[in-house]
N, C-alpha and C positions, 0 to 999 in steps of 0.2 A: 145882442149877439152874431155874431157872420155866421150866415152857414152855410154847409154844406159843400155849394153850389156858387156864391158867391167866394168862398177859398179855392180852392176848385181855377172857376173863373183869372182872378187874383193874380195863383201861381205859373198856370199859363202862360197870361199876361206878362208879369217877372223874367219867365222863361224864356221868350220867345225875345224877350228885347235884351236880354243876356247874349243872345248865339246871334241877335243882329250888330251889337256891338263886339262880339268876340272878331267877328269877322270881318265889320271896318279893319278896326284894333292891324287884325295883322294884314291885311289889304296896305294898308297907311303904310305901315313897315317896313317890307313890302315895294314897296315902292318908296321906301325914305329913303334903302339901302340900296338900290337902284339908280336915286341920284346921286349920291353922292360920288358914285362910281365915275359917273358918266360928268360929273360936272369935276372930275381928278383927273381924268382921261382930258375931258376937252386944256383942260390948264400946262398941262402934259406936250397935248397937239400945238399951244397955244408959244411955250419956250421954244420945242423943236422947229418949230420955223422959223426965228428971228435968226 
């Protein structure tokens, strides 16, 4: 049987891992949106300069 201490350590570790993954996901999604906007802006500038 799993002890209370082991269970609480596992729960804390999984909770911390979940929070790190959530922050990483949000950081990547925000940067992906900005990268798409910058790519579209650069494409428009390239077409306008021709």
